[in-house]
N, C-alpha and C positions, 0 to 999 in steps of 0.2 A: 795302409794295407786295407783292401776291401774284403770283408768276410764273404766266403763262398756260400752259395745256397746249398741246401741239402742235396739237391739233384747234382750240382757240380761236384760236391764232395764224394757222393756215391759213384760218380763217373770215374773216379780214380781206382776203384776196386777192380779186381780181376775175377771174372767168372769163368770156370771151366765146366762146360756142359757135359753131363753124362747122358748121351742120347740113347743109351741102352736101358737105362733104369731111372725112373723118377723117384725121388725120395719123399714125394707127397702123393698119397692116394686118398680120394674123397669118397665117402659113402653118401651118395646123393639122397637116399631115403632118410637117413638120420639127419642130414642137414635140413631137409625140407620139414621134417616132423618137429625138429627142435628149434628152428630158426638160426642154427649155427651159421649157415651160409651168409646171412646178412652181417653177422658179427665178424666173420672172417674178412669180408670185403671192407668193413669199416675200420678195423684195427691194424691190418697189415701195413707196416711202414714202407714196404717196398712195392705195394700195389700188386702183389702176386695173384690175389684172388679177384675174380669178377663174376657177375651173375648175369645169365642170359634171361630173356623175357619169360621163359618157361620155368625159371627158378633153378636151373642147372648151374652149379658152381664150377668154374674153371680155375685151374691153377697153372700159372706160367712159372713153373719151378725153376727155370733157368735164372730168374731174377731174385730168387730167395736169398735173404740175408742170414738165414739159419738162426734167427734170434729167439724163436720159440713163442712169440706172441700168439700165434694161431693156436698153439696147444693150450695156452692159458684160457682161451675163451671158447674153445670147441667143446661141445657136449661129448660125453664118453661114446666112443665108437664112430664119431663123425670123421676123424682123420686117422690115417696110418702114416706116421711121420718118423723118419730116422735121418741121421746125418748122411750126406752123400758118401759114396764109396771113396776110399783114399785117392787123393789126387784130383778129385772133382769138387765143385761147389765154389763158394766165394773165398777170395783171398783179400783181406782188408789192406788197403794202402794208406788210409787216413783214418784217424779216430774220431 
């Protein structure tokens, strides 16, 4: 049996997008002032966060694994994060 790559394993998960409400909000000023943005980009295992040339941090919340890693490295006030509303978010299919 060949082991699957991380990307292949994550491909089995089910994501239900809540198009009406993101569960991640970014305070751009706090991210710029504290360097949080670069940390978010570096540590997110799902690659949810990216940085534009002007330092703006984007979040592709539809791909979020809801692991909380971003909360562990974010400076206070940089993120407003909560679990998606019921029925939305990631449904894990493999461990």
